[in-house]
One Martini backbone bead per residue (centre of mass of N, CA, C, O) as a GRO file, in nm:
protein
  551
    1UNK     BB    1  12.041  -2.391  29.703
    2UNK     BB    2  11.952  -2.078  29.696
    3UNK     BB    3  11.807  -2.072  29.397
    4UNK     BB    4  11.540  -2.232  29.432
    5UNK     BB    5  11.339  -2.034  29.573
    6UNK     BB    6  11.356  -1.809  29.360
    7UNK     BB    7  11.240  -1.976  29.126
    8UNK     BB    8  10.967  -2.058  29.260
    9UNK     BB    9  10.880  -1.750  29.310
   10UNK     BB   10  10.875  -1.663  28.996
   11UNK     BB   11  10.634  -1.811  28.868
   12UNK     BB   12  10.383  -1.663  28.979
   13UNK     BB   13  10.463  -1.387  28.861
   14UNK     BB   14  10.456  -1.470  28.566
   15UNK     BB   15  10.163  -1.565  28.563
   16UNK     BB   16  10.038  -1.298  28.650
   17UNK     BB   17  10.140  -1.128  28.408
   18UNK     BB   18  10.010  -1.304  28.188
   19UNK     BB   19   9.718  -1.273  28.292
   20UNK     BB   20   9.709  -0.955  28.269
   21UNK     BB   21   9.784  -0.960  27.946
   22UNK     BB   22   9.524  -1.061  27.873
   23UNK     BB   23   9.266  -1.069  27.692
   24UNK     BB   24   8.915  -1.057  27.759
   25UNK     BB   25   8.778  -1.240  27.535
   26UNK     BB   26   8.996  -1.469  27.618
   27UNK     BB   27   9.070  -1.792  27.797
   28UNK     BB   28   9.299  -1.800  27.641
   29UNK     BB   29   9.449  -1.671  27.391
   30UNK     BB   30   9.451  -1.702  27.067
   31UNK     BB   31   9.596  -1.823  26.816
   32UNK     BB   32   9.626  -1.777  26.486
   33UNK     BB   33   9.551  -2.074  26.423
   34UNK     BB   34   9.287  -2.079  26.600
   35UNK     BB   35   9.149  -1.824  26.444
   36UNK     BB   36   9.098  -1.986  26.215
   37UNK     BB   37   8.888  -2.092  25.992
   38UNK     BB   38   8.686  -2.334  25.934
   39UNK     BB   39   8.508  -2.501  25.709
   40UNK     BB   40   8.224  -2.470  25.839
   41UNK     BB   41   8.255  -2.164  25.881
   42UNK     BB   42   8.293  -2.088  25.585
   43UNK     BB   43   8.021  -2.199  25.489
   44UNK     BB   44   7.845  -2.027  25.672
   45UNK     BB   45   7.952  -1.753  25.576
   46UNK     BB   46   7.884  -1.795  25.273
   47UNK     BB   47   7.576  -1.827  25.306
   48UNK     BB   48   7.522  -1.551  25.434
   49UNK     BB   49   7.652  -1.380  25.210
   50UNK     BB   50   7.464  -1.470  24.984
   51UNK     BB   51   7.203  -1.366  25.112
   52UNK     BB   52   7.288  -1.070  25.122
   53UNK     BB   53   7.340  -1.023  24.816
   54UNK     BB   54   7.058  -1.096  24.723
   55UNK     BB   55   6.892  -0.893  24.895
   56UNK     BB   56   7.059  -0.633  24.796
   57UNK     BB   57   7.059  -0.685  24.471
   58UNK     BB   58   6.764  -0.704  24.448
   59UNK     BB   59   6.638  -0.426  24.309
   60UNK     BB   60   6.856  -0.189  24.347
   61UNK     BB   61   6.761   0.037  24.129
   62UNK     BB   62   6.443   0.072  24.253
   63UNK     BB   63   6.554   0.040  24.561
   64UNK     BB   64   6.548   0.310  24.671
   65UNK     BB   65   6.516   0.620  24.637
   66UNK     BB   66   6.669   0.858  24.492
   67UNK     BB   67   6.934   1.055  24.606
   68UNK     BB   68   7.114   1.342  24.633
   69UNK     BB   69   7.365   1.225  24.766
   70UNK     BB   70   7.428   1.019  24.553
   71UNK     BB   71   7.456   1.218  24.317
   72UNK     BB   72   7.684   1.385  24.438
   73UNK     BB   73   7.903   1.166  24.481
   74UNK     BB   74   7.901   1.062  24.186
   75UNK     BB   75   7.969   1.333  24.049
   76UNK     BB   76   8.241   1.365  24.196
   77UNK     BB   77   8.360   1.103  24.087
   78UNK     BB   78   8.341   1.186  23.790
   79UNK     BB   79   8.533   1.429  23.814
   80UNK     BB   80   8.777   1.260  23.891
   81UNK     BB   81   8.784   1.080  23.638
   82UNK     BB   82   8.790   1.347  23.436
   83UNK     BB   83   8.982   1.573  23.566
   84UNK     BB   84   8.792   1.821  23.719
   85UNK     BB   85   8.837   1.741  24.012
   86UNK     BB   86   8.666   1.716  24.332
   87UNK     BB   87   8.426   1.848  24.162
   88UNK     BB   88   8.152   1.960  23.960
   89UNK     BB   89   8.216   2.194  24.143
   90UNK     BB   90   8.292   2.386  24.380
   91UNK     BB   91   8.502   2.321  24.630
   92UNK     BB   92   8.380   2.348  24.997
   93UNK     BB   93   8.436   2.145  25.240
   94UNK     BB   94   8.202   1.946  25.331
   95UNK     BB   95   8.399   1.704  25.262
   96UNK     BB   96   8.608   1.478  25.239
   97UNK     BB   97   8.736   1.331  24.933
   98UNK     BB   98   8.782   1.021  24.987
   99UNK     BB   99   8.503   0.901  24.936
  100UNK     BB  100   8.475   0.971  24.616
  101UNK     BB  101   8.738   0.837  24.539
  102UNK     BB  102   8.639   0.552  24.599
  103UNK     BB  103   8.405   0.561  24.400
  104UNK     BB  104   8.582   0.603  24.152
  105UNK     BB  105   8.734   0.333  24.180
  106UNK     BB  106   8.485   0.140  24.189
  107UNK     BB  107   8.364   0.274  23.897
  108UNK     BB  108   8.580   0.266  23.672
  109UNK     BB  109   8.525   0.015  23.497
  110UNK     BB  110   8.224   0.056  23.428
  111UNK     BB  111   8.268   0.344  23.302
  112UNK     BB  112   8.470   0.249  23.081
  113UNK     BB  113   8.274   0.048  22.938
  114UNK     BB  114   8.014   0.258  23.027
  115UNK     BB  115   7.964   0.585  23.045
  116UNK     BB  116   7.638   0.595  23.059
  117UNK     BB  117   7.637   0.426  23.348
  118UNK     BB  118   7.705   0.694  23.521
  119UNK     BB  119   7.468   0.629  23.744
  120UNK     BB  120   7.296   0.565  24.014
  121UNK     BB  121   7.140   0.305  23.939
  122UNK     BB  122   7.381   0.161  23.782
  123UNK     BB  123   7.596   0.190  24.045
  124UNK     BB  124   7.484   0.034  24.291
  125UNK     BB  125   7.614  -0.258  24.263
  126UNK     BB  126   7.897  -0.167  24.373
  127UNK     BB  127   7.806  -0.181  24.683
  128UNK     BB  128   7.839  -0.492  24.724
  129UNK     BB  129   8.136  -0.486  24.794
  130UNK     BB  130   8.108  -0.333  25.061
  131UNK     BB  131   7.907  -0.525  25.196
  132UNK     BB  132   8.083  -0.779  25.190
  133UNK     BB  133   8.325  -0.674  25.352
  134UNK     BB  134   8.164  -0.588  25.606
  135UNK     BB  135   8.042  -0.865  25.676
  136UNK     BB  136   8.310  -1.013  25.717
  137UNK     BB  137   8.416  -0.821  25.941
  138UNK     BB  138   8.200  -0.889  26.145
  139UNK     BB  139   8.284  -1.184  26.177
  140UNK     BB  140   8.575  -1.137  26.262
  141UNK     BB  141   8.516  -0.960  26.508
  142UNK     BB  142   8.341  -1.159  26.664
  143UNK     BB  143   8.564  -1.373  26.701
  144UNK     BB  144   8.775  -1.175  26.842
  145UNK     BB  145   8.553  -1.123  27.085
  146UNK     BB  146   8.440  -1.443  27.148
  147UNK     BB  147   8.250  -1.553  26.955
  148UNK     BB  148   8.087  -1.775  26.813
  149UNK     BB  149   8.016  -1.894  26.504
  150UNK     BB  150   7.710  -1.860  26.533
  151UNK     BB  151   7.713  -1.570  26.643
  152UNK     BB  152   7.869  -1.451  26.402
  153UNK     BB  153   7.656  -1.525  26.189
  154UNK     BB  154   7.430  -1.364  26.322
  155UNK     BB  155   7.565  -1.086  26.301
  156UNK     BB  156   7.586  -1.091  25.994
  157UNK     BB  157   7.279  -1.118  25.940
  158UNK     BB  158   7.185  -0.866  26.090
  159UNK     BB  159   7.355  -0.665  25.920
  160UNK     BB  160   7.251  -0.765  25.613
  161UNK     BB  161   6.914  -0.847  25.658
  162UNK     BB  162   6.808  -0.605  25.748
  163UNK     BB  163   6.595  -0.381  25.619
  164UNK     BB  164   6.771  -0.139  25.693
  165UNK     BB  165   7.028  -0.245  25.553
  166UNK     BB  166   6.918  -0.293  25.267
  167UNK     BB  167   6.868   0.007  25.215
  168UNK     BB  168   7.140   0.165  25.300
  169UNK     BB  169   7.355  -0.030  25.150
  170UNK     BB  170   7.264   0.046  24.852
  171UNK     BB  171   7.373   0.316  24.884
  172UNK     BB  172   7.569   0.597  24.774
  173UNK     BB  173   7.756   0.623  25.060
  174UNK     BB  174   7.992   0.724  25.284
  175UNK     BB  175   7.911   0.551  25.530
  176UNK     BB  176   7.977   0.269  25.412
  177UNK     BB  177   8.282   0.318  25.389
  178UNK     BB  178   8.333   0.397  25.685
  179UNK     BB  179   8.243   0.128  25.809
  180UNK     BB  180   8.454  -0.049  25.677
  181UNK     BB  181   8.701   0.091  25.811
  182UNK     BB  182   8.610   0.052  26.104
  183UNK     BB  183   8.606  -0.257  26.104
  184UNK     BB  184   8.903  -0.287  26.039
  185UNK     BB  185   9.006  -0.145  26.291
  186UNK     BB  186   8.879  -0.344  26.496
  187UNK     BB  187   9.005  -0.607  26.386
  188UNK     BB  188   9.300  -0.515  26.438
  189UNK     BB  189   9.272  -0.447  26.743
  190UNK     BB  190   9.165  -0.770  26.792
  191UNK     BB  191   9.412  -0.917  26.740
  192UNK     BB  192   9.572  -1.212  26.847
  193UNK     BB  193   9.874  -1.130  26.781
  194UNK     BB  194   9.961  -0.836  26.872
  195UNK     BB  195  10.085  -0.650  26.673
  196UNK     BB  196  10.206  -0.350  26.589
  197UNK     BB  197  10.091  -0.336  26.293
  198UNK     BB  198   9.795  -0.373  26.368
  199UNK     BB  199   9.763  -0.100  26.522
  200UNK     BB  200   9.869   0.075  26.303
  201UNK     BB  201   9.651  -0.011  26.097
  202UNK     BB  202   9.413   0.084  26.269
  203UNK     BB  203   9.485   0.385  26.254
  204UNK     BB  204   9.463   0.408  25.947
  205UNK     BB  205   9.167   0.314  25.923
  206UNK     BB  206   9.050   0.537  26.103
  207UNK     BB  207   9.137   0.771  25.924
  208UNK     BB  208   8.980   0.679  25.673
  209UNK     BB  209   8.702   0.701  25.805
  210UNK     BB  210   8.712   1.006  25.870
  211UNK     BB  211   8.784   1.095  25.568
  212UNK     BB  212   8.508   0.986  25.467
  213UNK     BB  213   8.355   1.040  25.760
  214UNK     BB  214   8.367   1.262  26.021
  215UNK     BB  215   8.159   1.119  26.228
  216UNK     BB  216   8.367   0.885  26.320
  217UNK     BB  217   8.497   1.024  26.566
  218UNK     BB  218   8.296   0.910  26.795
  219UNK     BB  219   8.431   0.604  26.774
  220UNK     BB  220   8.731   0.613  26.872
  221UNK     BB  221   8.711   0.543  27.175
  222UNK     BB  222   8.614   0.249  27.124
  223UNK     BB  223   8.867   0.159  26.973
  224UNK     BB  224   9.074   0.210  27.211
  225UNK     BB  225   8.946   0.011  27.401
  226UNK     BB  226   8.997  -0.239  27.229
  227UNK     BB  227   9.304  -0.200  27.210
  228UNK     BB  228   9.363  -0.217  27.511
  229UNK     BB  229   9.248  -0.507  27.562
  230UNK     BB  230   9.435  -0.637  27.301
  231UNK     BB  231   9.693  -0.570  27.452
  232UNK     BB  232  10.000  -0.584  27.566
  233UNK     BB  233  10.136  -0.479  27.850
  234UNK     BB  234  10.440  -0.438  27.749
  235UNK     BB  235  10.327  -0.290  27.453
  236UNK     BB  236  10.101  -0.075  27.484
  237UNK     BB  237  10.241   0.200  27.447
  238UNK     BB  238  10.340   0.149  27.157
  239UNK     BB  239  10.075   0.074  27.012
  240UNK     BB  240   9.909   0.326  27.086
  241UNK     BB  241  10.106   0.533  26.978
  242UNK     BB  242  10.106   0.430  26.686
  243UNK     BB  243   9.802   0.460  26.633
  244UNK     BB  244   9.770   0.762  26.698
  245UNK     BB  245   9.983   0.864  26.502
  246UNK     BB  246   9.865   0.751  26.241
  247UNK     BB  247   9.589   0.890  26.263
  248UNK     BB  248   9.690   1.185  26.286
  249UNK     BB  249   9.866   1.211  26.031
  250UNK     BB  250   9.645   1.139  25.825
  251UNK     BB  251   9.428   1.342  25.924
  252UNK     BB  252   9.618   1.604  25.870
  253UNK     BB  253   9.608   1.606  25.554
  254UNK     BB  254   9.359   1.784  25.516
  255UNK     BB  255   9.454   2.058  25.636
  256UNK     BB  256   9.712   2.059  25.466
  257UNK     BB  257   9.574   2.085  25.194
  258UNK     BB  258   9.441   2.359  25.259
  259UNK     BB  259   9.702   2.512  25.322
  260UNK     BB  260   9.843   2.476  25.040
  261UNK     BB  261   9.585   2.631  24.901
  262UNK     BB  262   9.491   2.872  25.093
  263UNK     BB  263   9.210   2.722  25.261
  264UNK     BB  264   9.191   2.719  25.578
  265UNK     BB  265   9.112   3.017  25.593
  266UNK     BB  266   8.950   3.285  25.571
  267UNK     BB  267   8.881   3.475  25.262
  268UNK     BB  268   8.917   3.649  24.985
  269UNK     BB  269   8.809   3.459  24.702
  270UNK     BB  270   8.758   3.204  24.905
  271UNK     BB  271   8.743   2.907  25.034
  272UNK     BB  272   8.715   2.703  25.344
  273UNK     BB  273   8.754   2.484  25.598
  274UNK     BB  274   8.630   2.658  25.816
  275UNK     BB  275   8.360   2.707  25.674
  276UNK     BB  276   8.276   2.409  25.660
  277UNK     BB  277   8.270   2.362  25.966
  278UNK     BB  278   8.071   2.583  26.041
  279UNK     BB  279   7.838   2.475  25.873
  280UNK     BB  280   7.809   2.193  26.007
  281UNK     BB  281   7.772   2.318  26.309
  282UNK     BB  282   7.523   2.533  26.201
  283UNK     BB  283   7.304   2.358  26.145
  284UNK     BB  284   6.993   2.306  26.160
  285UNK     BB  285   6.800   2.165  26.370
  286UNK     BB  286   6.579   1.862  26.415
  287UNK     BB  287   6.552   1.801  26.701
  288UNK     BB  288   6.412   1.605  26.918
  289UNK     BB  289   6.370   1.263  26.891
  290UNK     BB  290   6.097   1.264  27.097
  291UNK     BB  291   5.966   1.481  26.928
  292UNK     BB  292   5.680   1.462  26.735
  293UNK     BB  293   5.753   1.754  26.573
  294UNK     BB  294   6.016   1.649  26.466
  295UNK     BB  295   6.251   1.547  26.239
  296UNK     BB  296   6.390   1.326  26.410
  297UNK     BB  297   6.133   1.160  26.459
  298UNK     BB  298   6.083   1.091  26.164
  299UNK     BB  299   6.347   0.932  26.129
  300UNK     BB  300   6.296   0.725  26.351
  301UNK     BB  301   6.038   0.609  26.222
  302UNK     BB  302   6.177   0.507  25.968
  303UNK     BB  303   6.365   0.307  26.101
  304UNK     BB  304   6.138   0.144  26.260
  305UNK     BB  305   5.980   0.065  26.008
  306UNK     BB  306   6.198  -0.116  25.891
  307UNK     BB  307   6.344  -0.164  26.194
  308UNK     BB  308   6.325  -0.256  26.553
  309UNK     BB  309   6.509  -0.489  26.641
  310UNK     BB  310   6.803  -0.389  26.603
  311UNK     BB  311   6.805  -0.113  26.750
  312UNK     BB  312   6.673  -0.200  27.024
  313UNK     BB  313   6.834  -0.458  27.084
  314UNK     BB  314   7.120  -0.331  27.068
  315UNK     BB  315   7.078  -0.110  27.282
  316UNK     BB  316   7.010  -0.301  27.514
  317UNK     BB  317   7.277  -0.459  27.498
  318UNK     BB  318   7.464  -0.222  27.565
  319UNK     BB  319   7.355  -0.157  27.849
  320UNK     BB  320   7.396  -0.441  27.972
  321UNK     BB  321   7.704  -0.468  27.919
  322UNK     BB  322   7.791  -0.218  28.080
  323UNK     BB  323   7.666  -0.326  28.351
  324UNK     BB  324   7.830  -0.629  28.316
  325UNK     BB  325   8.153  -0.589  28.296
  326UNK     BB  326   8.258  -0.712  28.579
  327UNK     BB  327   8.122  -1.030  28.544
  328UNK     BB  328   8.172  -1.037  28.225
  329UNK     BB  329   8.364  -1.138  27.969
  330UNK     BB  330   8.189  -1.062  27.726
  331UNK     BB  331   8.136  -0.771  27.813
  332UNK     BB  332   8.432  -0.679  27.808
  333UNK     BB  333   8.486  -0.750  27.507
  334UNK     BB  334   8.221  -0.549  27.424
  335UNK     BB  335   8.286  -0.253  27.511
  336UNK     BB  336   8.338  -0.110  27.246
  337UNK     BB  337   8.063  -0.147  27.098
  338UNK     BB  338   7.895  -0.037  27.335
  339UNK     BB  339   8.020   0.246  27.331
  340UNK     BB  340   7.948   0.318  27.042
  341UNK     BB  341   7.639   0.307  27.076
  342UNK     BB  342   7.619   0.509  27.308
  343UNK     BB  343   7.741   0.754  27.165
  344UNK     BB  344   7.550   0.759  26.920
  345UNK     BB  345   7.294   0.796  27.094
  346UNK     BB  346   7.373   1.062  27.235
  347UNK     BB  347   7.394   1.227  26.975
  348UNK     BB  348   7.096   1.175  26.882
  349UNK     BB  349   6.989   1.303  27.179
  350UNK     BB  350   7.011   1.577  27.117
  351UNK     BB  351   6.811   1.847  27.153
  352UNK     BB  352   6.948   2.037  26.878
  353UNK     BB  353   7.033   1.853  26.656
  354UNK     BB  354   7.158   1.704  26.367
  355UNK     BB  355   6.972   1.445  26.178
  356UNK     BB  356   7.051   1.218  25.965
  357UNK     BB  357   6.931   0.947  25.791
  358UNK     BB  358   7.231   0.791  25.775
  359UNK     BB  359   7.331   0.757  26.075
  360UNK     BB  360   7.262   0.449  26.136
  361UNK     BB  361   7.491   0.311  25.975
  362UNK     BB  362   7.718   0.330  26.202
  363UNK     BB  363   7.554   0.122  26.407
  364UNK     BB  364   7.488  -0.158  26.281
  365UNK     BB  365   7.733  -0.347  26.356
  366UNK     BB  366   7.707  -0.307  26.668
  367UNK     BB  367   7.418  -0.401  26.701
  368UNK     BB  368   7.466  -0.686  26.592
  369UNK     BB  369   7.677  -0.779  26.797
  370UNK     BB  370   7.504  -0.735  27.056
  371UNK     BB  371   7.260  -0.910  26.981
  372UNK     BB  372   7.417  -1.174  26.938
  373UNK     BB  373   7.548  -1.183  27.220
  374UNK     BB  374   7.285  -1.186  27.382
  375UNK     BB  375   7.171  -1.444  27.261
  376UNK     BB  376   7.413  -1.628  27.339
  377UNK     BB  377   7.398  -1.575  27.648
  378UNK     BB  378   7.125  -1.701  27.697
  379UNK     BB  379   7.194  -1.983  27.596
  380UNK     BB  380   7.437  -2.027  27.787
  381UNK     BB  381   7.289  -1.996  28.055
  382UNK     BB  382   7.085  -2.230  28.019
  383UNK     BB  383   7.297  -2.465  27.927
  384UNK     BB  384   7.554  -2.400  28.134
  385UNK     BB  385   7.548  -2.216  28.397
  386UNK     BB  386   7.289  -2.380  28.531
  387UNK     BB  387   7.458  -2.635  28.523
  388UNK     BB  388   7.504  -2.937  28.680
  389UNK     BB  389   7.694  -3.218  28.714
  390UNK     BB  390   7.431  -3.380  28.859
  391UNK     BB  391   7.237  -3.364  28.640
  392UNK     BB  392   6.959  -3.464  28.500
  393UNK     BB  393   6.850  -3.548  28.188
  394UNK     BB  394   6.561  -3.418  28.198
  395UNK     BB  395   6.667  -3.129  28.264
  396UNK     BB  396   6.840  -3.090  28.014
  397UNK     BB  397   6.609  -3.115  27.812
  398UNK     BB  398   6.459  -2.863  27.916
  399UNK     BB  399   6.672  -2.662  27.836
  400UNK     BB  400   6.660  -2.717  27.532
  401UNK     BB  401   6.359  -2.653  27.509
  402UNK     BB  402   6.379  -2.360  27.596
  403UNK     BB  403   6.568  -2.263  27.374
  404UNK     BB  404   6.388  -2.351  27.137
  405UNK     BB  405   6.146  -2.175  27.215
  406UNK     BB  406   6.290  -1.902  27.200
  407UNK     BB  407   6.378  -1.927  26.904
  408UNK     BB  408   6.098  -1.963  26.779
  409UNK     BB  409   5.977  -1.701  26.891
  410UNK     BB  410   6.177  -1.508  26.757
  411UNK     BB  411   6.122  -1.597  26.464
  412UNK     BB  412   5.812  -1.542  26.469
  413UNK     BB  413   5.865  -1.229  26.502
  414UNK     BB  414   6.094  -1.151  26.287
  415UNK     BB  415   6.045  -1.279  26.006
  416UNK     BB  416   5.786  -1.128  25.917
  417UNK     BB  417   5.905  -0.845  25.931
  418UNK     BB  418   6.142  -0.896  25.733
  419UNK     BB  419   5.985  -1.000  25.493
  420UNK     BB  420   5.827  -0.739  25.427
  421UNK     BB  421   6.072  -0.553  25.401
  422UNK     BB  422   6.228  -0.714  25.180
  423UNK     BB  423   5.998  -0.734  24.975
  424UNK     BB  424   5.992  -0.435  24.911
  425UNK     BB  425   6.293  -0.415  24.813
  426UNK     BB  426   6.245  -0.653  24.572
  427UNK     BB  427   5.964  -0.509  24.429
  428UNK     BB  428   5.981  -0.216  24.434
  429UNK     BB  429   5.913   0.102  24.242
  430UNK     BB  430   6.058   0.421  24.317
  431UNK     BB  431   6.200   0.521  24.012
  432UNK     BB  432   6.004   0.582  23.777
  433UNK     BB  433   5.995   0.897  23.767
  434UNK     BB  434   6.299   0.937  23.704
  435UNK     BB  435   6.309   0.775  23.443
  436UNK     BB  436   6.093   0.941  23.292
  437UNK     BB  437   6.235   1.216  23.310
  438UNK     BB  438   6.493   1.132  23.164
  439UNK     BB  439   6.357   1.046  22.899
  440UNK     BB  440   6.226   1.316  22.829
  441UNK     BB  441   6.494   1.492  22.830
  442UNK     BB  442   6.628   1.308  22.603
  443UNK     BB  443   6.375   1.304  22.368
  444UNK     BB  444   6.209   1.608  22.385
  445UNK     BB  445   6.467   1.767  22.326
  446UNK     BB  446   6.618   1.923  22.069
  447UNK     BB  447   6.877   2.095  22.229
  448UNK     BB  448   7.070   2.011  22.485
  449UNK     BB  449   7.327   2.196  22.451
  450UNK     BB  450   7.117   2.473  22.462
  451UNK     BB  451   7.006   2.376  22.740
  452UNK     BB  452   6.857   2.490  23.051
  453UNK     BB  453   6.866   2.303  23.368
  454UNK     BB  454   6.710   2.226  23.668
  455UNK     BB  455   6.846   1.994  23.910
  456UNK     BB  456   6.902   1.725  24.074
  457UNK     BB  457   7.162   1.501  24.138
  458UNK     BB  458   7.009   1.238  24.048
  459UNK     BB  459   7.006   1.367  23.726
  460UNK     BB  460   7.272   1.490  23.624
  461UNK     BB  461   7.419   1.249  23.475
  462UNK     BB  462   7.199   1.180  23.274
  463UNK     BB  463   7.224   1.457  23.117
  464UNK     BB  464   7.520   1.449  23.045
  465UNK     BB  465   7.490   1.183  22.868
  466UNK     BB  466   7.262   1.339  22.679
  467UNK     BB  467   7.427   1.643  22.615
  468UNK     BB  468   7.454   1.819  22.844
  469UNK     BB  469   7.603   2.075  22.996
  470UNK     BB  470   7.822   2.081  23.236
  471UNK     BB  471   7.707   2.332  23.473
  472UNK     BB  472   7.555   2.525  23.238
  473UNK     BB  473   7.315   2.337  23.147
  474UNK     BB  474   7.332   2.141  23.388
  475UNK     BB  475   7.192   2.231  23.710
  476UNK     BB  476   7.245   2.241  24.025
  477UNK     BB  477   7.013   2.405  24.191
  478UNK     BB  478   7.179   2.530  24.440
  479UNK     BB  479   7.402   2.678  24.258
  480UNK     BB  480   7.232   2.922  24.156
  481UNK     BB  481   7.276   3.057  24.464
  482UNK     BB  482   7.577   2.943  24.589
  483UNK     BB  483   7.744   2.980  24.312
  484UNK     BB  484   7.923   3.224  24.158
  485UNK     BB  485   8.002   3.075  23.893
  486UNK     BB  486   7.704   3.028  23.808
  487UNK     BB  487   7.588   3.317  23.831
  488UNK     BB  488   7.758   3.434  23.590
  489UNK     BB  489   7.584   3.252  23.375
  490UNK     BB  490   7.320   3.423  23.519
  491UNK     BB  491   7.236   3.742  23.481
  492UNK     BB  492   6.898   3.684  23.478
  493UNK     BB  493   6.863   3.430  23.612
  494UNK     BB  494   6.576   3.253  23.563
  495UNK     BB  495   6.563   3.363  23.257
  496UNK     BB  496   6.812   3.159  23.165
  497UNK     BB  497   6.600   2.940  23.167
  498UNK     BB  498   6.403   2.648  23.061
  499UNK     BB  499   6.419   2.440  23.305
  500UNK     BB  500   6.249   2.263  23.581
  501UNK     BB  501   6.299   2.005  23.815
  502UNK     BB  502   6.039   1.892  24.027
  503UNK     BB  503   6.129   1.775  24.322
  504UNK     BB  504   6.119   1.716  24.648
  505UNK     BB  505   6.390   1.862  24.700
  506UNK     BB  506   6.335   2.125  24.549
  507UNK     BB  507   6.075   2.209  24.701
  508UNK     BB  508   6.203   2.216  24.985
  509UNK     BB  509   6.462   2.423  24.917
  510UNK     BB  510   6.328   2.677  24.774
  511UNK     BB  511   6.275   2.862  25.020
  512UNK     BB  512   6.613   2.936  25.031
  513UNK     BB  513   6.594   2.982  24.696
  514UNK     BB  514   6.530   3.232  24.486
  515UNK     BB  515   6.578   3.120  24.198
  516UNK     BB  516   6.418   2.858  24.230
  517UNK     BB  517   6.152   2.983  24.317
  518UNK     BB  518   6.112   3.155  24.061
  519UNK     BB  519   6.114   2.921  23.858
  520UNK     BB  520   5.857   2.785  23.971
  521UNK     BB  521   5.663   3.037  23.946
  522UNK     BB  522   5.761   3.076  23.615
  523UNK     BB  523   5.614   2.792  23.561
  524UNK     BB  524   5.513   2.505  23.362
  525UNK     BB  525   5.382   2.202  23.323
  526UNK     BB  526   5.472   1.931  23.077
  527UNK     BB  527   5.542   1.705  23.299
  528UNK     BB  528   5.418   1.416  23.491
  529UNK     BB  529   5.552   1.199  23.752
  530UNK     BB  530   5.347   1.081  23.938
  531UNK     BB  531   5.241   1.135  24.285
  532UNK     BB  532   5.229   1.361  24.501
  533UNK     BB  533   5.520   1.418  24.680
  534UNK     BB  534   5.684   1.219  24.458
  535UNK     BB  535   5.676   1.389  24.227
  536UNK     BB  536   5.769   1.470  23.880
  537UNK     BB  537   5.844   1.789  23.737
  538UNK     BB  538   5.831   1.944  23.418
  539UNK     BB  539   5.930   2.282  23.378
  540UNK     BB  540   5.853   2.569  23.197
  541UNK     BB  541   5.993   2.865  23.120
  542UNK     BB  542   5.825   3.143  23.020
  543UNK     BB  543   6.087   3.370  23.030
  544UNK     BB  544   6.277   3.230  22.863
  545UNK     BB  545   6.483   3.141  22.593
  546UNK     BB  546   6.400   2.875  22.446
  547UNK     BB  547   6.632   2.695  22.309
  548UNK     BB  548   6.503   2.407  22.306
  549UNK     BB  549   6.240   2.301  22.357
  550UNK     BB  550   5.979   2.111  22.190
  551UNK     BB  551   5.822   1.849  22.003
   0.00000   0.00000   0.00000
């Protein structure tokens, strides 16, 4: 008789503990079976994914213009494939090598089938694999954060079909691989099963993201917020400890690698990880992003020219969700993505920091999630939250009419903007000058094996496959001044060269590179492709050895 009151008093306590342990994204949390996608959801996801792959794959080799970063990463991946080391020149710890090791793996089969196809334009289609995986992970993450299947499909479409996404996700950049690993880490952190290995795997994926592109470090606090929200109260200490330990141990493999090679700290006769870190942190700033005379402002204008709907809408959604996190379940569930966007925005708004053009890539999935969640919240508020049980049918019809009007208005504003942006991406040919320069150097030079030419890395692999000697014959232009191993092969400096390919990148950086600047000054153009600032000039060195000559 005395045990009955104790039992009845124990039930509310158990219910209270279970309620406190629930993740904030859903009430109650979905079971793994409930979280599986239904057939209509799979069809919707497949349709959006198909549209993304068509938009990003059409004309992928011709737009956007080939970048030196793409050429550098692909050339380093080629060096890994060929067993020549971690880079096609001396590896100097500019980035962890995991990024281009992944590129090497991704392009291994195409390069094995056709070695001459290992060039930037030809290998861009391989990035569609990364885009597809990232888009699916955005959908999975959206569902695990509590968004409806329509809102998840909208987030997926925003992420993959924005003109800004179509441009940057086509490029062979480390950022795209890092985003894929980051999304996997968030998806595992928000897993409805809440198993220990899910959070352990999330830590491993986060470490892979950082070792792919070290700037993903700034997103880790947002990841751990998501992990905290979706962990069980009773096992939270174990799961978070496991995730942090896994991330730290894998991340420390990079400095351990440098330590084992004797290149952790500066010393005579070798490069070091410390020097690489100092260089990255001491790069000249590009100015305040809102200063109209700064380089950062120019990059911001480029982003907004491609698409201002996703960046501005997602940023506004992040600020609103952070402000509403106390009274909105959806806002609390999306606290992690909102924090990620906020931190990335604060880093971009540093008064005198360096802002690379590809920086926005890291924010795209979180911007898409927040904009889709905000759109769904507006629709939910109009259709559900403001509706009373005794509401008359005509008033309900007006609610649906209001939502339909807002949707049509949004589409009328967004679709034309995106149409013209995507149309440029699928029709423009921005790489004709590079193709023409590659063809000229391949067909018009008598003896490529004995010819020495300075090029940017976008053309480096083209000329290697055309018979130029890698490293000593075809030279990545900045290495002529910055790599002592290359300088030893040029005892007379620019006089030991035959040609210099003057691209926009070469002309811009030649100011700080004496050998490259002298080569440009003591050369005359023998072929010019394109016009204006984007032109490509092939210039013959007047006082060179003239070993190659022209036909």
